[in-house]
N, C-alpha and C positions, 0 to 999 in steps of 0.2 A: 159475780160471785167468785170466790177464790179458786174453786176447783174447776173453773171453766176456761176453755181456750177457744177463741173464735166461735163462741156460741155453742160449743159442744162440751160435754162434761168430761173430766178426766176419768179414764177407765178405772183407776184405783178407787176414786171417790164413789163411782157407781157400784163397784163390788162391795165396798164397805156399807153403803146404804142397803144393798141387797142382803147382806149379813144381818143388819139391824132389823130389816123387815122379816126375815126368817125367824130370828129370835123372838120378835114381837108376836108373830102369828102362832108359833109353836108354844110359847110360854102361856099365851092366853088360852089356847086349846087345852093345855095341860091343867090350867086352873079349873076349867070346866070338867075335865075328866076326874080330877081329884074330888071336886064337890059332888059329882054324880056318884062316885064310889063311896064317899062318906055317907051319902043318903042311903045307898043300898046296904051298907054295913049297919047303919042304924036301924033299918027295917029288920034285918036278920037278927040283930041283938034284941030288938023288941019282941019279935016272935019266938025266939029261941031261949030267952032269959040267960043269955051268955054275955060276957064282957070281954072286950079286947082293946088292945092299944093301937090297933091298925088305924082307927079313925083319927086318933091323936097324931100319929105320924103323917097321915095324909093331910091333915089340917096344916101341919108345919110345912110340908111340901107345897101345899097350895099357897101359903103365904110367901114362900121363897119364889115360886113361879110368878106370883103377882108383883113382887118387887122387881123381878127380872123384866117383866112385861112393862112396868112403868119406866124403868131405866132405859129400856130400848126405845120406848116411845119418846122419851126426853132426848135421847141421842138423835132420833130421826128429826125432831123439831129444832134442834140446835143449828145455828147458822155457822158456827165456828168449826172448822175441820179438826182442830186440836181438841176441842171439847168433845166432839163426836168420838174421837179415838179414845179419850179417857172414859167416856160413858159407855162405849162399846165393850170395853174390857169387863166392866162390872156385871152386866147381865150375863155375859159368857161365863163368868166365874160362878154366879148364882145358879144358872141353869145346869151347869155341868157338875156342881158339887153335890155329893150324895146327901 
């Protein structure tokens, strides 16, 4: 493999994979949190006869976190170091954008 020397991985490659793993786990957890809060908001809306845009915003956030999760998974599965760099930037931008 390209990032290996004498059977050991390059430290930079290992750190980049760690970053992708962290983005993957956090973004997948945030998808679950957003969906849970959407469910709770819908229960409150149903019981209180109120309407809010919070569930719509959370749904948009959930989609962005899902895209970030999928891109970081793709970056982890890619074999090319350059492709991993390119894909690594995308989830970072998605997960950090408001």
